C-alpha positions as CSV (number, residue, x, y, z in Angstrom):
1,X,131.6,165.0,85.7
2,X,128.7,163.8,87.9
3,X,126.9,165.9,90.5
4,X,124.8,164.1,93.1
5,X,121.3,165.6,92.8
6,X,119.3,165.4,96.0
7,X,115.6,164.4,96.0
8,X,114.4,167.4,98.0
9,X,115.4,171.1,98.1
10,X,114.9,173.9,100.5
11,X,113.0,176.9,99.0
12,X,111.4,180.1,100.2
13,X,107.8,179.7,99.0
14,X,104.2,180.9,99.4
15,X,101.1,178.8,100.1
16,X,98.7,181.7,99.4
17,X,98.9,185.3,98.4
18,X,99.6,188.0,101.0
19,X,102.3,190.1,102.5
20,X,105.9,189.2,103.4
21,X,104.7,187.0,106.2
22,X,103.4,184.4,103.7
23,X,106.9,183.6,102.5
24,X,108.1,180.5,104.5
25,X,110.8,177.9,104.1
26,X,109.6,174.7,102.4
27,X,111.1,171.3,101.7
28,X,110.1,170.5,98.1
29,X,110.9,167.8,95.5
30,X,113.8,168.7,93.2
31,X,112.3,169.1,89.7
32,X,113.5,166.7,86.9
33,X,114.5,168.6,83.8
34,X,112.3,168.1,80.7
35,X,114.2,167.1,77.5
36,X,115.1,170.7,76.5
37,X,115.9,171.9,80.1
38,X,118.7,171.9,82.5
39,X,118.7,171.7,86.3
40,X,120.9,174.3,88.0
41,X,122.4,174.0,91.5
42,X,122.0,177.6,92.5
43,X,124.9,179.5,94.2
44,X,123.1,182.9,93.9
45,X,119.4,183.8,93.3
46,X,117.9,187.1,92.3
47,X,114.8,188.8,93.6
48,X,113.0,191.3,91.4
49,X,110.5,194.1,92.4
50,X,107.8,192.0,90.6
51,X,108.3,189.2,93.0
52,X,106.5,191.2,95.8
53,X,103.6,191.9,93.3
54,X,103.3,188.3,92.5
55,X,103.4,187.3,96.2
56,X,100.6,189.8,96.7
57,X,98.4,188.3,94.1
58,X,99.4,189.7,90.7
59,X,99.8,186.6,88.5
60,X,99.9,187.1,84.7
61,X,99.7,183.4,83.8
62,X,96.3,182.5,85.5
63,X,95.9,181.0,88.9
64,X,99.1,179.4,90.3
65,X,99.4,176.0,91.9
66,X,100.7,176.4,95.4
67,X,103.2,176.3,96.9
68,X,104.9,178.8,94.6
69,X,108.6,179.5,94.7
70,X,109.1,183.1,93.4
71,X,112.1,184.3,91.4
72,X,113.2,184.1,87.8
73,X,117.0,184.3,87.7
74,X,120.1,182.9,89.4
75,X,123.6,181.6,88.9
76,X,125.1,178.2,89.6
77,X,126.3,174.9,88.2
78,X,124.4,172.6,85.9
79,X,123.5,169.5,87.9
80,X,121.5,167.6,85.3
81,X,120.6,168.0,81.7
82,X,117.5,166.9,79.7
83,X,117.9,164.2,77.0
84,X,117.8,166.8,74.1
85,X,120.3,169.3,75.5
86,X,123.4,169.5,73.4
87,X,125.4,172.7,74.1
88,X,125.5,172.5,77.9
89,X,126.8,169.8,80.2
90,X,126.8,168.8,83.9
91,X,129.4,171.0,85.7
92,X,129.1,174.1,83.5
93,X,128.8,177.3,85.4
94,X,125.8,179.3,84.1
95,X,123.5,182.3,84.7
96,X,119.8,181.8,84.0
97,X,117.3,184.6,83.5
98,X,113.5,184.4,82.9
99,X,113.2,180.8,83.9
100,X,110.0,179.2,84.9
101,X,108.9,180.0,88.4
102,X,109.2,177.1,90.8
103,X,112.9,177.0,91.6
104,X,114.7,176.9,94.9
105,X,118.1,175.7,95.6
106,X,118.0,174.2,92.1
107,X,116.3,175.8,89.1
108,X,115.4,174.5,85.7
């Protein structure tokens, strides 16, 4: 199975810390999965209570590089696989939790 992966994605992101008003719609490049990663075309994304804390400036991993797309889980279909991925393939339906931040319509 082949899924056409676009070069850009729409994502709600922040350009700086602040209140809800800093969350705006961006057009961002679709990430390319590293060798042990997959790219997921999201059908559903989750929002946790910690996302508001992170939007407000709490960032446990040092200073982020903006724009930042918040969120750490979602469900969808695998759109691309890294060269070292063996157990999953394009077209598999998956749920991902605790992913790297930086996803939008597609997540790693």
